[in-house]
N, C-alpha and C positions, 0 to 999 in steps of 0.2 A: 551575398545576394543570389548567388548562379548554384549554390544549392539549394536553394528554397524556393525556386525555377525547376529545376532540374526533378524529377521523380514520377510518379504514375503517368503522369500529364504527357510526357514524352511519347510514352507510347502507344498512344491513344490520337497518336497526331494523322499516322498513315489514317484511322479511318476517317478523320473530320476531312480529310482531301479526297476522301472517298465521296463527299457527302455535295464536296463543293465541284470537285475541278480541278488536276493539274493546276493550269493556267491562276484559277480564280482565285484558290489553296493557295498559293504561292502570295500572290496578289496584295490576298485578306488577311493574311497571316503579316506579312510585312507591316500592312495598314494598321493592325492591330495590336502588334509589338510597339509603335511608335505612339499609338494612342493610351495606351497601359504605363508605357516607362514617360510621356506627358500629363499623364497624370500621377503616376507619382511626387515628380516633379515639382506641383501646384501642388498638390497636401505636403509638403516640405520645407513651401518656399513659404506655405501660410503655416504652420508650424512655428518657425521661426518669429514671424510677426506677431504670430500671436503669442505666445515664450515671453517675448515684451513689449505688449501693452501688461502682461498678468506677471510680469514680473519673478516668473518662476522657469526653471531652468528646462522643465522637459514636459511634453504632453502625452498620455497614450491617442490612439485614431478618437477614440472613444469623447476622450475631454476634448480634443479639438475640436470635435465637431461641439459638444456641448457649447465651447468657450467662442464659436464663430457665429451662433446663435447668440449669443452674450451679448458682442461687440459686435453683431450686425443692423440692419433697421432698427429703428423703436419699433416697429412694427411686428418684426421676427421676434425679439427675447424674448416673446410669451414660450414659446415653444423651447425654448433651453434647459427644461429641467427638464424634459421628455428626448433630448438630445442621442445623449447620453444611454440612456436604457434600451434604443431605437439600434443605437450603434450594436450595443453589445449583446442581444439578439442577435444580427442577422452574422456579426464574430460565430456567436455560439452554434448556428446554425450553418456556416458555416464547416465548422471544426466536426461537428456528428457527420452531415454530409460527406464529407470529405473520411471520416470513420470506416462511413460505412461501404463506402467507393473504398477504402483499402480491405475490407472483410470476401468485397465482391469478387477481387480481384485474386488475394493469398485463395478462396474455394474453387474459383474458376481456372488457375495454377495445378495447384494440388489437382484436381480434378483431369485435367487435360492428360496428367501420368498416370496417376491412379486408374483410370480408366484404361489403358495397354495391358494395366497386368489381372486387377482384380473384377471387369466387368462395369458398365455404363451407372451412375448414379446418376439422383440430381445433384445442381448446385447444392443445393441444401442441405443434401447429408453431409456434408465436407462444409459448412461451415457448423452446425452442431458437435461434429469431432473440435475444430477448432474454437470453441463455445470457450471450455476449461481453461486452455491456454493463456484464451485473452484477459481471462477477468485475473489469472495469476499476475500478468503481466502487469497489467492497469494498479494492483494494488498498489504494487514499486510507488511507494510514496516522498522519494527521493530522487533526485531529477540526478543522480551524479553517480547511481548508482543502474540509468538506464543509461548511460556514456559507454560502459563499454559494447550496451547489443548495439548504440545508435553508430559509432566505430564502426564495429560486425557487418550492418549495413552498408554504410559506406561504401567500402569496400569491394564486398558482395556487390552491390549493385551498379558499381565500376566495370568490372569483370561480367557483371549478366550480361551490362549496353556491349561490350565488344564483340562476345561473341552474337548476339543480336543482328546486329549491325553489321557482324562477318553474312550475316545469312542474307541479311536485307541488300548487300553490296554483290553478293552473286547467280550470276546470272539474271539479270537483270533484262523484262524482258522488249521490246521494243515500247517508246510512249506513241507510237503510232495508235497501241492496238485498249490505251487509256483515253476516258473524257478531258479535254480540257477544259470545259463546263460544266457544272452538273444540274441537276434539277433544282428552281427556286424552293423548291419543299425542302429541300435540304439546307439550304443556309443556314438557320437557326440554330439548326444543330451542330455545323461546321463552328459557327461563334462562339458558342457555350463552348462547347470544347478546346477553344484553344482559346478562349480566355481564363479555363481552369489550368490549361497549360501553364499558360504565362505568366497569369496575374500572383505579386507577390505582396500584395498590398496589405497584407495581416503583420509582415515581417518587418514592414518601412522600419518601423518607430523605433520599436527595441532597435534596429539592424542602427540605425543613425542614431537614437542616443547612448550607443556603448562606444562611440567612434573618439576618440581623445579628441578628432579633428571635422568636427560635424558638420563643416561648411565643402568640407572635399568631396561630400558623399553627393554631393549633387554640384558638384563643379562641370563642367566642359572636360574632362575627363577624368572625372571623379569615377566614383563605385558605380554609381546608376547606368552609367551611361557605358563604362566602360564591362558591365553586365548585361544590363538588356543585347546589348548589341549581341554580340553572341550568342547570348542564349535567341532572342530572334532569327537567326543567321540558322545558326543549328534545328529548331523546330520547324524551320522553314524546309531544309536538305532531307531533313526527318519523313514530310510527313509528302516529301514531292519522290524519295525510292520508293519509299514503302509504299507507297498508294500502285507506283508504277510495278513496284514488284508483285504485289496481291492483288491490284487491283478490286472487282466488287465484290470480294470476296474477302475483300479484311477487316477481320477482325476488329472490338471498343480495344482490347489489348494488341499490340503487334505478337508481343510473344506466344499468345496463343493460335497465332497461323505459322510458326512455325513447328518440323513434323513431328511426329507426338512418338514415331517408331527409334527419332534417333537420341542416343543417351546424352551429343551434347545438348540439345534443344530439352531433353527434356532436366539435364541439370541447372539449364538458365530458368521453368518455369519451375524449379525449387527452390535453386538459389534466392530469385523476387522472391517469391513467398514468404522464405524468411525475413526474409532484409525489412520488405510490408509487414510484416509481425512486428520487428523493432519501432520502427517508424508510427504503426497505431498507435504504440503506447506513448509516443510523443503528441500525436495527436490527439490520443482521450484528454494525456496531461494540461495541456494547456484549453480543452474544451472544462474537464474542471475544476482549472484555475478562476475560469471567467463562475463558472457557478458558483465556485466556493465566498467567491467575492460578495455576491450576492445573497447568500446564509449566511455565512460566520457571523457577522454580524445579529443577529437572530438569537445569535446560539451560546451568548456573551454571557449564561447564567444557569447554562447545561451543560453536566459538568461529564458525560459520554460526549465528547465533543469526535472523537476518533469513529461510535457506531456510528453515527451520520455520514462522517467522510465515507469511510467505504463501504455508507448505503446507497451515494451519493455515483460513488465511482462507477460498482457494478450500476451500479441503474441506469449509467448513460451506456456500458457494453451490448445489456440489454438492446435500449432506447436501439443500438446501431444493430444491432446483430436483428431484429425484427424487420428492422427499413429493410437491412438486407437482403433477406428473405424474402420479404414483399417483392423487394422492385430487382432482383436478381440479374440487373440487363447491366454491364455496365456501362456500356456506350451509352445510355440514356440519363447513365445514372451520375457522370461527368458533366454531360448535357446541359443536365437538369442544375448541376448545383453552381455551374457557369454560370447561365443566364438569370440564376435566382438569386443567389450572395455576391457572385462576381461582379455583374454588369451592374447593382448599385453600392458594393465597395469601391468597388476599382474603376467608376468612372462617374456615373449619378451623385453621390455624397460627394469627392473631389471637387467635381463642379458648384456643387450649391457652399462647400464653404470657403473655396474663392469668392465664393460673389462677395459672401453677408461680408468677410474677413476686408474686401477692400472695395467695396461701394460707394466708400464714402471720401473715398479717394481719386475715381475717375468723376470725371468732366466731360461732357458737350461727347462731339463723335467715338474719343476713345473710350465713352464707358459706352456706346450704343452695340461701338466693335467686340466691346467684353464681353458683356450682356446676352451679344448675337451668341458667340463663340461658345457658352460657356450652356446657352439652352440649347444649340446642337450636341452638346454632350451627352445634356439630359436627356433627348429626343433619340439621339441616338440609343441610351442605356435601358428609355424606357421600351424603347422598342422590341431592342433584345429581351430585355423582363422578359414583357407581354409573351409575345412570337416564340419565344424559345423555351418559356416555362411550355403553352402552350402545347407544342408542335411533343414534346419528351411527353406531356403528362400522358394525351391523343395516341402514342403511340405504342 
């Protein structure tokens, strides 16, 4: 659970605080952390109930959405057939968007180091250099073969974080030099970035389904709470001190603020670029799996399935490469994906699923409060979606 929430997002937290100010950023991160955790609890509770009604051992996230519409009020059941495809579409967009962020991250960090030795080149130039290696690692069909790369990425990431935090917590300026409250126009970017960094809605159901005792996942001292509480606190601390350290010059990834002329800082950028290279392959694997589930049934009579498979794998890399080259701004890309996908999948859809699942179980004032609570969550998600996407696109 912690591994799923710890990634490039934590390195973007100081930039999020730059948009909000350290006071609003700290309070906002804690509130968003609570909202994300609560949404996950809602989804897990609905999963138990829908599995009981459907008499099945487990359901995927899109399967939960479809089952909720099937079991909900009569007037909403006609939406059941499209609930799963729409959920899948958002998951695919999220995975492809995340892959784009990895490409921008890798190229930006390599550029920061290479510019010291070979002169200034555009970030798109470095994207071209890594294109073929990305295609090759994404051609790996067996997930087990990616395990060594994942292990290496984990080790390198931890080491890089330690060095990065050494820089962040060294010679911290006075807090009086920073803004406690940022400008209102920066809040949508803050919301999208923090949501992208903290939301792990895509791994909730697979993780819970794999547990020997699934009910311990969402108990008071279960996996969900014991992971999300320290994650939220850690993100708030990194965002706070990173912003205090680098102020208004904070970049989309805190690694880009590290001194380019120091070998230790250069090693961090190269190590994280290598780690994200391996992580890109895993993200692409998930995107391919979602797409292949849709495409494969249509290829039953086709003899050369392998050709289609490699074509789709390569196509995903090409799409992510083109999008990353078109929007090489790490800060805006992270905020855009957070507002576009995670506001929907992480907040709005769990609220809708809960309303549909327990619609006939609530009565009187209890039902009024229940509906108002979920409508508030949906409204927050819609505002975050519309304002966040609009702000990101305009900038």
